[in-house]
N, C-alpha and C positions, 0 to 999 in steps of 0.2 A: 798722741798717746799710744803707747805700745799695747799689744794684745794682753800682756800680763797686767799692765796698769788698768786697762779696761775691765778685765776680769775681777780685779780687786775692787774697783769702783762699783761694779754691779753687785758683788757680794756684800759690800758695805751698805748699799742701798736697800737690801732686804731687811736691814735692821732699823730703817727709818720709820718714824711714826707717820700716820697719814698726813699730818700737817707739815712735817719736815719734807716728806716726799713731794707734796704740792709745791712747797716753796722751792725745792731743788729743781723741779721741772720748770717752774715759772722763771727762775733765775737763768737756767741754762737756755731756755727758749729765748729770753731777751738777749742774752749774750750771743747766741747763734744769729739772731737777726742783725745785730751790730756787726758781727764778723762777716756775714754775707754781704752787707752793704759795703764794707771796707774792701772785700775781695772784688766785688763788682767794679768799684772805683779803680782799683789797681789794674784789672783786666781791661777796662775802658781806656786807661792811660796807655797800656801796651798797644791796643788797637790804634789809638790816635797817633802813635809813633810809627805805625805801619811796619812793625817788626814781625818776622816769622819765627825768630829765635832770639831769646835773651838768655844769658848764662850768668849765674851768680856763683858764689863760693860753695853753696850746698844744693842748689837746684838749677835745672834748666827748664825753660818754659817755651813751648812751641805754639804757634797759631797757624791753623790751616782753614781755608774756606771749604765748606761742604754744602751740598744741596740735599735736602730731604723732602720727601713727599708725605703729605698727611691726607687722611680721608676726611672730606667734608661731611660729617655725619648728619648734619641738618639737611643738606641737599639730598643725601641718600634717603633719609626718612621722608622728605617731601616727595621724592621720585617714586618710592615704593609704597608709600601710604601705610595702611595696616599690614601689608605683607612683610614689613620690616620686623614685626614681632617674632617671626620664626628664627630670626638671626640674632636676637638679643639674648644675652645670658645674664642672670642675676649673680651678684657676688656679695658676700657679706664682708663688711670691714668694720673696724672699731675706730671711731674718730675721737681724738682727744683734743679738746680745745683749752687754751690757756688764756686767762684774763686776770689782770691785776685787780686786787681788791681795792675798793674805795676806802681810803683812810679818813677817819673822822678827825677834825681839828678841834682840840679842846682849848677853850679860852683860858688864858693865863690869869 
């Protein structure tokens, strides 16, 4: 989706009713999960082929190994005890959860 298409999509969304907005979020959330699963499967296939570069008509995809380090926060908390409090920062965030409504089945 281009930036222009995205801007038009967002502008259109401001006209949604609450119910339509909920349904649009839910549908896109479900679609995104399906797409992420499909993308993971394709990336796993590339890894299984042990390729560092694959080239198509429109895209090229590279794979490189990298090492990253992460901080074991549980170990730090255990090591510092209550002294860890002075290093902690609060942050506010908004969490949006999406769940499908249970549909009732009417007897025919």
